[in-house]
Every structure is written in structure tokens, then in C-alpha cells.
C-alpha positions in Angstrom: 108.3 77.2 129.8 111.2 74.2 130.1 110.9 73.2 132.9 114.0 70.3 134.7 113.6 68.4 137.7 116.6 69.5 139.6 118.0 66.5 141.6 120.5 68.9 143.7 117.1 71.2 145.0 114.2 68.1 144.6 112.6 70.7 142.8 110.9 71.1 139.4 112.4 74.4 137.9 111.8 76.8 135.5 115.7 76.4 133.1 117.2 79.6 133.2 121.4 79.0 131.0 123.8 81.0 132.9 124.5 83.0 129.6 122.0 83.9 127.0 121.3 81.4 124.7 123.9 79.0 125.5 124.0 76.4 127.0 127.0 74.4 128.5 126.3 70.3 129.6 128.5 67.8 130.8 127.5 64.0 130.9 129.8 61.4 132.6 130.2 59.0 129.3 131.3 55.2 129.0 134.0 53.7 131.2 135.2 51.5 128.7 136.3 48.4 129.9 133.6 46.3 127.7 131.0 47.0 125.2 127.6 49.1 126.6 125.2 47.6 127.5 121.3 49.1 126.8 121.0 50.3 130.3 124.3 52.3 129.4 122.7 53.7 126.5 119.4 54.3 128.1 121.3 57.2 129.9 123.1 57.9 126.4 120.1 58.4 124.7 118.3 60.6 127.5 121.2 63.1 126.9 120.5 63.0 123.3 117.2 64.2 123.8 118.3 66.8 125.8 121.1 67.8 123.4 118.3 67.6 121.2 115.5 69.4 122.7 117.7 72.3 123.5 118.4 73.2 120.2 114.8 72.7 118.9 114.3 75.4 121.5 116.7 77.4 119.7 120.2 77.4 122.1 123.8 77.2 121.3 124.9 73.6 122.8 128.3 72.9 124.1 128.0 69.3 125.4 131.1 67.3 126.8 130.9 64.1 127.5 134.1 62.4 129.3 135.8 58.9 128.3 137.1 56.8 131.2 140.0 55.1 130.2 141.5 54.2 133.5 140.2 52.8 136.6 140.4 49.6 138.6 138.8 47.2 136.2 140.5 48.7 133.2 143.7 47.9 134.7 143.3 44.7 136.0 141.7 43.6 133.2 144.5 45.0 130.9 147.1 43.4 133.1 145.2 39.7 132.7 146.0 40.2 128.8 149.6 41.7 129.1 148.8 45.1 126.7 148.7 48.2 127.6 145.7 50.3 128.7 145.5 51.8 125.3 145.6 48.1 123.8 143.0 46.9 126.1 140.5 50.1 125.6 140.7 51.1 122.2 138.1 48.2 120.7 136.0 49.0 123.5 136.6 53.1 122.5 136.0 51.7 118.7 132.8 50.2 119.6 131.1 52.6 121.9 131.2 54.8 119.4 129.8 52.7 116.5 127.2 52.0 118.9 126.2 56.0 119.7 126.1 56.4 116.0 124.2 53.9 115.2 121.5 54.2 117.9 121.1 57.9 116.3 122.8 60.0 119.2 124.7 63.3 118.0 128.1 63.4 119.2 129.1 66.0 122.4 131.4 68.6 121.0 134.4 67.3 123.3 135.1 64.1 124.4 138.1 64.1 126.5 139.6 60.6 127.3 140.7 60.9 131.5 144.5 59.6 130.8 145.0 62.6 128.4 144.0 64.9 131.3 146.3 64.3 134.4 147.6 67.6 134.2 144.3 69.3 135.2 143.4 66.4 138.1 146.7 67.5 139.3 145.7 71.0 139.7 142.7 70.1 141.3 144.4 67.9 144.2 147.4 71.2 145.0 144.5 73.4 145.0 142.5 71.3 147.3 145.6 70.5 149.8 146.1 74.0 149.7 143.1 74.7 150.7 142.8 72.1 153.8 140.6 70.2 151.7 142.9 67.0 151.0 145.9 65.4 152.5 148.6 63.0 151.5 149.2 59.9 153.4 151.5 57.2 152.2 152.2 59.0 148.9 147.8 58.8 147.9 146.0 61.8 148.5 142.2 61.6 150.2 139.8 64.1 150.0 138.9 65.5 154.0 134.9 65.2 154.3 134.9 67.0 157.2 136.2 70.1 155.2 132.9 69.9 153.3 129.7 70.9 155.5 127.8 70.8 152.7 128.6 67.2 151.5 125.2 64.7 151.1 123.4 68.0 149.6 123.1 66.1 146.0 122.2 62.7 147.7 119.9 63.8 150.2 121.7 61.0 152.5 122.2 62.2 156.3 126.0 61.6 156.6 126.4 63.3 160.1 127.6 60.3 162.1 130.0 59.2 159.7 131.5 62.5 158.7 131.7 63.3 162.5 135.0 61.3 163.0 135.9 60.1 158.9 139.3 59.0 159.6 139.2 55.9 157.9 139.8 56.2 153.8 138.3 55.0 150.7 140.6 53.2 148.1 138.3 51.9 145.6 136.5 53.8 142.9 133.1 52.8 144.6 131.8 52.6 147.9 128.7 51.7 149.8 125.8 54.3 150.0 126.1 54.6 153.4 129.9 55.2 153.6 131.0 58.4 153.6 134.7 58.1 154.7 137.6 60.7 152.8 137.7 59.3 149.0 140.8 58.8 147.2 142.0 61.5 144.7 145.2 60.0 143.4 146.1 56.8 144.4 150.0 56.1 144.6 151.8 53.7 142.7 152.4 50.4 144.6 154.1 47.8 142.1 156.2 49.1 139.5 154.1 47.3 136.3 151.0 49.2 137.7 150.2 52.1 135.4 151.4 55.5 136.6 152.3 59.0 135.7 154.7 61.0 137.1 153.7 64.5 138.7 154.7 66.7 141.1 152.0 64.2 143.8 154.2 61.7 142.7 153.6 58.7 140.6 150.4 57.1 140.3 147.0 58.1 138.9 144.0 59.5 139.7 141.0 58.1 141.6 137.7 58.0 139.5 136.0 61.0 140.7 138.9 63.4 140.3 138.2 62.9 136.4 135.0 64.0 135.5 136.0 67.8 137.6 138.9 67.6 136.0 137.6 67.5 132.4 134.2 69.3 132.9 135.7 72.1 134.5 138.6 72.6 131.7 136.2 72.6 129.3 133.0 74.4 130.5 134.5 76.5 133.2 134.0 76.8 136.7 130.7 77.1 137.1 128.5 75.7 134.1 124.7 74.6 133.6 123.6 71.1 133.6 125.3 67.8 134.5 123.8 64.6 133.4 124.2 60.6 134.2 122.1 57.5 136.0 120.6 57.7 139.3 123.7 55.1 140.3 126.1 58.0 139.9 124.4 60.3 142.1 126.2 58.6 145.2 129.1 58.6 145.4 130.2 59.3 142.1 128.3 63.1 141.6 127.9 63.8 145.2 132.2 63.8 145.1 132.6 65.7 142.4 130.4 68.4 143.9 132.4 68.3 147.2 136.0 68.3 145.0 135.0 70.6 142.7 133.5 73.2 145.1 136.4 72.5 147.7 138.6 73.5 145.1 137.2 76.7 143.4 134.8 78.3 146.4 131.8 78.3 143.7 129.3 76.4 142.5 129.9 73.2 140.3 126.7 72.5 138.4 123.0 74.9 138.4 120.6 71.8 137.5 121.3 68.1 138.0 119.0 65.7 135.8 119.7 61.6 136.3 117.9 59.1 134.6 116.3 55.7 136.0 117.5 52.7 135.8 116.4 50.0 133.3 114.8 46.5 133.9 115.0 43.5 132.1 111.5 41.8 132.7 110.9 43.3 135.9 114.7 42.8 137.0 118.0 44.4 137.3 120.0 43.4 134.4 122.8 40.9 134.7 125.2 38.7 132.9 124.7 35.8 136.0 121.1 35.9 135.3 121.1 35.8 131.7 119.1 38.8 130.6 122.2 40.9 129.7 122.2 42.6 126.6 124.4 45.0 124.9 123.1 46.4 121.2 124.9 44.4 119.6 123.1 41.7 120.9 120.1 42.6 119.9 120.7 44.3 116.7 121.7 40.3 116.4 118.7 39.4 116.6 117.5 41.2 114.0 116.0 44.5 116.1 116.6 47.7 114.1 118.1 50.2 115.9 115.7 52.8 115.2 113.3 50.8 117.6 115.8 50.0 120.0 116.1 53.5 120.5 112.2 54.0 120.6 112.5 51.4 123.2 114.9 53.3 125.4 113.5 56.8 125.8 109.7 55.6 125.2 108.6 56.5 129.2 110.5 59.7 130.6 113.6 59.8 131.5 113.0 60.1 135.5 110.6 57.1 135.2 111.9 52.9 135.1 112.0 51.0 132.1 111.0 47.3 131.9 112.5 46.4 128.7 111.7 42.8 127.2 111.8 40.9 124.0 108.1 41.0 123.1 107.8 44.5 124.1 110.5 45.2 121.6 108.5 43.8 118.8 105.8 45.6 119.5 108.8 48.7 119.3 109.5 47.5 115.8 106.2 47.5 114.4 105.7 51.4 116.1 108.7 52.7 114.7 107.3 50.5 111.1 104.1 52.4 111.3 105.4 55.9 111.4 108.4 55.3 109.3 105.5 54.5 107.0 103.4 57.0 107.8 106.2 59.7 106.4 106.6 57.5 103.6 102.7 57.6 102.4 103.2 61.5 103.3 105.9 61.7 101.3 104.3 59.7 98.4 100.4 61.2 98.3 99.5 62.6 95.3 97.2 65.9 96.2 95.4 68.8 94.9 96.7 72.3 95.1 95.6 74.6 98.9 95.3 73.6 102.2 92.8 72.2 104.5 91.8 74.2 107.8 91.4 70.8 110.1 95.0 69.8 108.5 96.5 73.3 109.8 94.7 72.9 113.3 96.3 69.7 113.1 99.2 70.7 112.9 98.8 73.3 115.0 97.6 71.2 118.0 100.5 68.2 117.6 103.0 70.7 117.4 101.7 72.3 121.2 101.3 68.9 122.6 105.3 68.0 121.6 106.5 70.9 123.0 104.6 71.2 126.0 105.4 67.6 127.0 109.3 68.0 126.6 109.1 71.0 127.9 108.1 69.6 131.3 110.8 67.8 132.3 111.3 65.8 129.5 108.0 64.3 128.9 108.7 62.0 125.9 105.9 60.0 126.5 103.6 62.9 125.9 105.6 64.4 122.9 105.2 60.8 121.0 101.4 60.7 122.0 101.6 63.7 119.8 103.6 62.4 117.0 100.8 59.3 117.2 97.8 61.3 117.6 99.3 63.2 114.2 100.0 60.3 112.1 96.7 59.2 112.8 94.6 61.9 111.9 96.6 62.8 109.0 96.3 58.6 107.8 92.2 59.4 107.9 92.2 62.8 105.4 94.8 60.6 103.3 91.9 57.8 103.1 89.8 60.4 102.9 91.5 62.4 100.1 91.5 65.8 102.2 94.9 66.4 102.1 96.1 69.7 100.4 99.4 70.5 98.6 100.5 73.0 101.3 99.1 70.6 104.0 101.6 68.2 103.1 104.7 70.5 102.5 103.4 71.4 106.1 103.4 68.6 107.9 106.1 66.8 106.0 108.2 70.2 107.5 106.8 69.5 111.4 107.8 65.7 111.4 111.1 66.8 110.3 111.2 69.2 112.9 109.8 66.4 115.0 112.4 64.1 113.9 115.3 66.4 115.1 114.6 65.4 118.6 113.2 62.4 118.6 115.7 60.8 115.8 113.8 57.6 114.7 111.6 58.3 111.5 114.8 57.7 109.3 115.8 59.0 106.0 113.6 60.0 103.3 112.5 56.9 101.0 113.5 56.0 98.1 111.8 54.1 95.9 113.6 50.9 95.7 115.1 48.8 92.5 114.0 45.5 91.6 117.7 44.8 91.1 118.6 46.2 94.7 115.7 43.9 96.0 117.1 41.0 94.1 120.8 41.6 95.5 119.3 41.6 99.2 116.7 38.3 98.8 120.2 36.9 97.3 121.9 37.9 100.4 119.5 36.7 102.3 119.6 33.4 100.5 123.1 33.1 101.4 122.6 34.0 104.9 120.3 31.2 105.7 122.7 28.4 103.6 125.0 29.6 106.3 122.3 29.4 109.0 122.7 32.8 109.7 119.4 33.7 110.8 119.5 36.1 112.4 121.1 38.1 109.0 118.4 36.5 107.1 115.5 37.7 109.6 117.3 41.6 109.5 117.5 41.5 105.9 113.9 40.7 105.9 113.1 43.5 108.4 115.1 45.9 106.3 112.7 45.1 102.9 109.6 45.1 104.9 110.8 48.6 106.3 111.1 49.7 102.8 107.5 48.0 101.7 108.4 45.1 100.3 107.0 41.5 101.4 109.1 38.4 101.2 106.8 35.2 100.6 108.7 32.1 101.1 107.5 28.9 98.7 108.6 25.5 97.7 109.5 27.5 94.6 111.0 29.7 95.5 111.5 33.5 97.3 108.5 36.1 96.0 108.5 39.4 96.3 105.7 42.4 96.6 105.4 46.0 97.1 103.1 46.8 100.0 
């Protein structure tokens, strides 16, 4: 029985989709003003595990992730560089998908961009205005919080004092947690060179919050199953999504809200000023593999904070290499015909523990423990010649099932040819001569993961198979 901790109700609830066998889910994607950092990708990977596990359970999934390609920050940065919004955001959007793919995440079925859904946003603002939930002031449109008595039901913040006299308006895309003033839906164009779209509302652009309501409801319907994001989005972003969506349609917006916790770096919040700010690309340049970074970012359940450290990532690198070695050893084992009852029992136990863990609000720690326990039992059987051909086939199939969710084992290994090894060694030597030590370490790690050990000697580099 699959259960989720629903932020809306504050309860652990059995998951029941609106349509039998189908799940419609949405998560807030990147704001493409810079390279995504590993905190952003922790959320991406949590959503990816959710998506993959729903498919593992047999659901047909329709997954939408939006792209925010217009907001105050993007407009400011594009203006400073003297380029259009599209010109400014294009390289960051491309980089996001490259990093997303490298981290082993499955792309959503639909990835709409905000700037391509202005008409849908306009319709919601019109509906809200007609219902008395929105009003115009100096060409901009604002949501009237007093029109939505349930405001605060997601964040559980008591807004009674603020809402009673909510006459001030907030024009920025974000605001403080105790501030419940009316928020902007549509921003009137103030300057001739400011990005704007011609609509019946006037020349202007959407506020941040209206984007997600428009794009999610366009592709998933006015009510859908799951909405995900980081805990930092609960208020104001997701609270405002609920208010404007339900204010416009009169229907419940989302049935299950799932929120991932923050990522800490050495016990502190990530910040460029503290020097503890990492993008995926920063870590990759240091020689860490995408599989190890992915493992690190889901090693704890999504609702628990992760304290990320470089030393911890080195440990995860060894852990992932060990799991990949385990599968390679299982693939290459020479076995006798038949089956060992203890191996059948170990496989059944691992599958039960794995599914029980993920059924319990995606507890990845329990699921990983099941995988590691199985690897120890199978390695012991291999050491003692206790594995049979049927066990080998069934265990490899089971690992493939586990990896359809976790995606850390990598592709089944192929024996590297001597010429391939030498080519990589030559590339490593060239990188070291260029003082590109990160690339040299990356190649050493790549070879080690494939069972090739390098030894730097006075006579040159020697290699051997592990």
C-alpha cells in the first residue's frame, strides 16, 4: 500500500489516484537564470524517484515540469547583458537538461515554458476578476486574499491578522513568510524597453505564481493527483497557486502535496558568499561521477535534511563503485545449473524490504538497505560457490528492477579492450601535462569503476585488471 505524507492534510495517507491506474503529477521546475545547484537537483532527483516508483508500481504517469523563463531576476540579468529573454535563458535551459540527463533523471512528458503560455495565464486572471477574487490597479492585477477564506491551509501559517485588512499589495515575486498581502497576478509594463506581452489585460507580464497554475491545469486538468517541490516553495508560491487556481475554478486544485527538505552543506545553508555553493558541474569537474552525486542526493528520505560534504561524497563514490562491481561480478560469475533455496529467499526478502520502504513515503534509506543486504548475501554465496544459474538470472533481473527506480548501477559492463584502456591512459597523461588534474582524476575513477587499476611509477603508468 503506497502512502505519502500529504503537506495539505499533514497526514500520512494511502495514495488513491483520481483515475484507476493513472497518475497526473506536476513539479515546479527551474528558473533558468543561472546553472542549477545541487539543492535544486536534490528536488529533481526526489521527483524522479517518485516518478520511477509509480511506474514500477504499474501506473501510467503523465508528468509535467515547468520552465520559468521570465521573472524579475531574469529580466534584470538580461537587461544588464543587453540581450533578449530567450537569448539570456537559452544556455541555462540547455545546461539544465544536460545536467538533468547526466544525473539519470527521466525527462517529464511535458516541459512547458512560461513565456509560451501567456494566453492561459490571461484567462485565469480574467476568471478571477469576474469572480471578485482579483482586481486591477494602475494596469496591474492582484489576487484579493480576503476572497479566499482557506488561504494558509497548505502552509498552516495563521494569517488572520494580516488578511483582515489586506489592502497593501506585493509586486515582487517572493515575500516574507508572515506577510499575506494581496499578491500580483499580472504586472503592467512600466518602461518601454521592459519585456511585455499585449493582452486584454494590457501590456505586461505574468507574476511568478500564476505561471504554475496556468501550465499545470492546461496539461493535467483543473484537479490532479500530485504536486511536488521543495519546502521553500510551500509559502508563498504553492499557497498562492492553490488560492488562484481554486479561486478561478471553484474546484480542489491538487489532492497530494509532496515537499522535499533542504540540502545543507557542512551543516550550513548553501551560499556563494560562504564558499559552499556547488553546481553539478562543479562536482563533476572535481572528478565525482554522476551516479555518486545522484546517490548522495537521495541517500536520505526526501523529507529529511541532507548534510552534504565532500568527504561524504567520496564515501558515496566508493559505495556506488561497490554496487557496480557487485553487479559486474554477478554477471561474470560461472555457475552450475539449478537453484539455491537460500538465494531465492534472499531475493524475495530484498524485494519485500525494497517495496515496503518505498511504499512508506518513498523511504529511500530502507530501499537502499535492502539492496546492500542483498549484495552482501550474494557476494557471500559467490565466495562459497553457492550461486546457481537460475539464481544468477533471477538476481540480475531483480537488480534491473531495483535500478529502474534508483538508476545507480549503470549499464551492464563490457570488458574493456586493451586499446581502449591505453587510449584513456594517454588522455589522462595529456590532461596532467595540461595541469587539468580534475580530468586526470576523472579518468582514473572511470577506469577504476571498470575494474582497471592504474599505478604511476618512475617508468610510466602501469595498469592491471582488478
